[in-house]
C-alpha positions as CSV (number, residue, x, y, z in Angstrom):
1,M,-17.4,-19.9,-21.8
2,K,-13.9,-21.3,-22.2
3,L,-12.5,-17.8,-22.9
4,M,-14.2,-16.5,-19.8
5,I,-12.5,-19.2,-17.6
6,I,-9.2,-18.5,-19.2
7,A,-9.4,-14.7,-18.8
8,T,-10.5,-15.3,-15.1
9,F,-7.4,-17.6,-14.7
10,Y,-5.1,-14.9,-16.0
11,I,-6.7,-12.2,-13.9
12,F,-6.1,-14.5,-10.8
13,L,-2.4,-15.0,-11.8
14,S,-1.9,-11.4,-12.1
15,T,-3.5,-10.8,-8.6
16,L,-1.1,-13.3,-7.2
17,S,2.0,-11.5,-8.8
18,Y,0.8,-8.2,-7.6
19,A,0.2,-9.6,-4.0
20,E,3.7,-11.0,-3.8
21,N,5.7,-9.6,-0.9
22,P,8.9,-7.7,-1.5
23,K,12.0,-9.7,-0.6
24,V,15.5,-8.2,0.2
25,L,18.8,-10.3,-0.1
26,L,21.5,-9.3,2.5
27,E,24.9,-10.4,1.3
28,T,27.2,-10.9,4.3
29,N,30.7,-12.2,4.8
30,H,29.2,-15.2,6.4
31,G,26.7,-16.0,3.7
32,D,23.5,-14.7,2.2
33,I,20.1,-14.0,4.1
34,T,16.8,-13.5,2.2
35,I,14.1,-11.6,4.1
36,E,10.6,-11.4,3.0
37,L,8.8,-8.1,4.0
38,N,5.1,-8.0,5.1
39,E,4.0,-4.9,3.2
40,E,0.3,-5.6,4.0
41,K,0.7,-5.6,7.8
42,A,3.5,-3.3,8.3
43,P,3.4,-0.8,5.2
44,I,5.3,2.2,6.9
45,T,8.1,0.1,8.2
46,V,8.6,-1.8,4.9
47,K,8.6,1.4,2.9
48,N,11.2,2.7,5.3
49,F,13.5,-0.3,5.1
50,I,13.2,-0.5,1.2
51,S,14.1,3.2,1.1
52,Y,17.4,2.5,3.0
53,V,18.0,-0.5,0.8
54,E,17.5,1.3,-2.5
55,K,19.9,4.2,-1.6
56,K,22.5,1.6,-0.6
57,F,22.6,2.8,3.0
58,Y,23.1,-0.8,4.3
59,D,26.0,-1.6,1.9
60,N,29.3,-2.1,3.7
61,T,27.8,-1.8,7.2
62,I,28.1,-4.3,10.0
63,F,26.1,-6.3,12.5
64,H,27.4,-4.4,15.5
65,R,25.5,-6.0,18.4
66,I,25.1,-9.8,18.7
67,I,23.8,-11.7,21.5
68,D,23.3,-15.4,21.2
69,G,20.0,-16.6,22.5
70,F,18.5,-13.2,21.7
71,M,19.1,-11.4,18.4
72,I,21.7,-10.0,16.0
73,Q,21.4,-6.2,15.2
74,G,22.7,-4.1,12.3
75,G,21.9,-1.3,10.0
76,G,23.5,1.6,11.7
77,F,27.5,1.4,11.7
78,S,29.7,1.6,8.7
79,N,32.5,-0.9,8.2
80,E,35.5,1.2,9.2
81,E,38.6,0.6,11.3
82,M,36.5,2.1,14.0
83,P,32.9,1.6,13.0
84,A,31.0,4.9,12.8
85,Q,27.3,5.5,13.1
86,K,25.7,6.6,9.9
87,K,23.2,9.4,10.0
88,P,19.8,7.9,9.3
89,D,16.5,9.6,8.1
90,D,13.7,10.7,10.4
91,P,12.2,8.2,12.7
92,I,9.0,6.3,11.8
93,K,5.8,5.5,13.4
94,N,5.8,2.3,15.5
95,E,3.5,-0.3,13.8
96,G,4.0,-3.1,16.4
97,K,0.5,-2.9,17.8
98,K,-1.2,-2.4,14.5
99,S,0.6,-5.3,12.6
100,G,0.0,-8.0,15.0
101,L,3.3,-9.7,13.9
102,S,5.3,-11.3,16.6
103,N,9.1,-11.4,17.6
104,I,9.4,-15.1,16.9
105,R,12.7,-16.8,15.8
106,G,13.6,-15.6,12.1
107,S,11.6,-12.5,12.2
108,I,13.0,-9.1,11.6
109,A,12.1,-6.1,13.5
110,M,13.1,-2.4,14.1
111,A,15.6,-1.5,16.7
112,R,14.8,1.7,18.7
113,T,15.4,3.7,22.0
114,N,12.9,3.8,24.9
115,D,10.8,6.2,22.6
116,P,8.4,3.8,20.9
117,H,8.5,6.0,17.7
118,S,12.3,6.3,17.4
119,A,13.2,3.6,14.9
120,T,15.2,4.8,11.8
121,S,17.6,2.4,10.0
122,Q,18.7,-0.1,12.6
123,F,17.0,-3.6,12.6
124,F,17.5,-6.9,14.3
125,I,16.7,-10.4,13.5
126,N,15.4,-12.7,16.3
127,V,17.3,-15.9,16.8
128,V,14.8,-17.3,19.3
129,D,11.2,-16.5,20.1
130,N,11.3,-13.1,21.9
131,K,7.6,-12.5,22.5
132,N,8.4,-10.2,25.5
133,L,9.4,-7.8,22.8
134,D,5.8,-7.8,21.4
135,P,3.4,-5.0,22.5
136,G,2.6,-5.4,26.2
137,G,5.8,-7.1,27.0
138,F,8.8,-4.9,27.9
139,S,6.7,-2.0,26.6
140,A,3.2,-1.1,25.7
141,D,4.2,-0.6,22.0
142,G,6.7,-3.4,21.5
143,Y,9.4,-3.6,18.8
144,A,7.8,-3.6,15.4
145,V,8.2,-6.8,13.2
146,F,8.0,-6.2,9.6
147,G,9.2,-9.5,8.0
148,K,10.9,-12.9,8.2
149,V,13.9,-14.8,7.1
150,T,13.0,-17.2,4.3
151,K,16.3,-18.4,3.3
152,G,19.7,-18.2,5.1
153,M,18.6,-18.9,8.7
154,D,21.7,-21.1,8.9
155,V,23.7,-18.1,8.2
156,V,22.0,-16.1,11.0
157,D,22.8,-18.9,13.2
158,K,26.5,-18.7,12.3
159,I,26.5,-15.0,13.0
160,K,24.8,-15.4,16.4
161,S,27.6,-17.6,17.5
162,V,30.5,-15.4,16.8
163,K,32.7,-14.1,19.7
164,T,31.9,-10.7,21.0
165,G,33.4,-8.2,23.4
166,S,33.3,-4.5,24.4
167,T,34.7,-2.4,21.6
168,P,34.8,1.4,21.0
169,L,32.3,2.7,18.3
170,K,31.9,6.1,17.0
171,T,28.4,7.2,17.6
172,L,26.7,10.4,16.4
173,G,27.2,11.7,20.0
174,G,30.9,10.7,20.2
175,V,33.0,7.6,20.7
176,G,32.2,5.1,23.4
177,A,32.6,1.5,24.3
178,M,29.7,-0.8,23.3
179,R,29.2,-4.3,24.6
180,D,28.2,-7.4,22.5
181,V,30.3,-6.1,19.4
182,P,31.7,-8.9,17.3
183,I,35.6,-9.2,17.7
184,K,35.8,-10.1,14.0
185,K,33.5,-7.9,12.0
186,V,30.3,-9.3,10.6
187,I,29.8,-7.3,7.4
188,I,26.8,-6.6,5.4
189,K,28.4,-6.4,2.0
190,S,25.2,-5.4,0.2
191,A,21.4,-5.2,0.5
192,K,19.5,-5.7,-2.7
193,L,15.7,-5.7,-3.4
194,L,14.9,-8.7,-5.3
195,K,12.8,-8.6,-8.4
196,K,9.3,-10.1,-8.2
197,K,9.0,-13.2,-10.3
198,S,7.1,-12.6,-13.6
199,N,4.7,-15.1,-15.0
C-alpha cells in the first residue's frame, strides 16, 4: 500500500513538472523581465514567440514604441544607429477569442495591424488594464494575450516612463518618422527560454 502511495505521489510530481508553463527572460539595459507563457490557452502564439526566442531574433532589438499609461512595444526593430525593422516569419492566427486571456496590467500580447491575423514577431506589455484591447473592444478579434510578467514589473514601469519623441525608423517599406520612440534606446540585450525546474 505504501509503495502504491509513493508511486502515485511521484506520478503527481511528474505531472506538475510537465504542466509547468515555459518562461522567457528578457535582459534589457534597464533590468531583467521574466515572462510566463500560457501554453495551454494560447498554444499557437506561445510556439511562435518561443521560435523567435530560440533563433535569437529578439537579441539586440529595441522597445521602439512606448506610451506611458498604455503599453511598451518591442520585438521588431534592431539596435542600430537608425533602428531597422527585421524581416519576420509568416503571420499567425489570432488566438484572442479562443484563449479568454485579458489585456490587464503585466500581460504580454501580440502587436498587429488592422488585420486580426497579421501578428508576427512584435509584442507589447500592458502597463495598465487595457480591456478595450480584448475581443469585442476596439476590434471583434482583439489583441491576443499569451502570457504575463512574473518578475521585473518594476523594470517595465521604469521603461514606460522614459522620454519619447518622433524619430525616423527604417521599416521594411522605407524610412519614416514614428511617434512614441524612446529618445535614449531601450534595448533587449537578449531573450532566453528558461529551463524548467527539475525535481
